[in-house]
C-alpha positions in Angstrom: 20.6 -23.7 4.0 17.3 -23.2 2.2 16.6 -20.5 -0.3 13.6 -18.3 0.6 11.0 -17.4 -2.1 11.1 -13.6 -2.6 8.0 -11.9 -1.2 5.7 -10.3 -3.8 5.9 -6.5 -3.9 3.0 -5.0 -2.1 2.3 -1.4 -3.2 1.0 0.7 -0.3 -2.5 2.0 -0.8 -5.1 3.6 1.4 -8.6 2.6 0.1 -11.8 2.4 2.0 -13.5 -1.0 1.6 -16.2 -3.2 3.0 -16.1 -6.8 4.0 -19.4 -8.3 3.0 -20.4 -11.4 5.0 -23.1 -14.1 5.0 -26.5 -14.3 3.6 -27.6 -11.1 5.3 -24.9 -9.2 3.4 -23.8 -7.4 6.6 -20.8 -5.1 6.1 -17.6 -4.5 8.1 -15.8 -1.2 7.2 -12.1 -1.6 6.7 -9.1 0.1 5.1 -6.9 -1.6 2.4 -3.3 -0.8 3.5 -1.5 -2.6 0.6 -2.6 -4.7 -2.3 -1.1 -6.9 -5.0 -2.4 -9.3 -7.6 -3.0 -12.2 -5.2 -3.7 -10.5 -1.8 -3.9 -7.5 0.4 -3.5 -6.3 4.0 -6.5 -4.8 5.6 -7.0 -2.8 8.8 -10.1 -4.0 10.7 -11.0 -3.2 14.4 -9.4 -5.9 16.5 -12.6 -6.8 18.3 -14.6 -7.4 15.1 -14.7 -11.1 13.9 -13.9 -11.7 10.3 -15.1 -14.9 8.6 -12.7 -17.2 6.7 -14.4 -16.5 3.4 -16.0 -13.2 2.4 -16.4 -10.6 -0.3 -14.3 -7.5 -0.2 -15.9 -4.5 -2.0 -13.5 -1.7 -2.9 -15.5 1.2 -4.3 -12.5 3.0 -5.9 -11.7 -0.2 -7.9 -15.4 -0.7 -8.8 -15.1 -4.4 -8.2 -15.8 -7.0 -5.5 -13.1 -9.6 -4.7 -13.7 -13.1 -3.3 -11.3 -13.3 -0.4 -9.9 -15.8 2.1 -8.5 -14.8 5.5 -4.9 -15.9 5.8 -3.7 -14.4 9.0 -4.6 -11.8 11.7 -2.5 -9.7 14.1 -4.6 -7.3 16.1 -6.1 -4.8 13.7 -4.2 -6.1 10.7 -5.4 -9.0 8.5 -3.8 -10.6 5.5 -6.1 -11.9 2.8 -5.8 -13.9 -0.4 -7.8 -12.7 -3.4 -9.3 -15.7 -5.0 -11.6 -14.2 -7.7 -13.6 -11.1 -8.7 -17.2 -10.3 -9.2 -19.2 -7.2 -10.3 -20.1 -4.5 -7.8 -22.8 -5.7 -5.4 -26.2 -4.4 -6.5 -27.2 -3.5 -3.0 -24.1 -1.5 -2.2 -24.5 2.3 -2.2 -20.8 3.1 -3.1 
């Protein structure tokens, strides 16, 4: 029998956010459903492709996170937060 590593507590939140992709800095609107130090769960329309690496800008946090897509189930995606950067200059929020 193997011992399972306890899952990190994920506080529920409802924050508007933007997935910023590629050189054109295009944005995909999303909702942060829960967030912890190393990751988050987002709600994104199921038919919208999400790249493996992207910037997640959360206006209420005033920070942009470097993120990596870890899993996807319909409208829900799990991401790993791998770093931070200042608010994008071009963003209006």
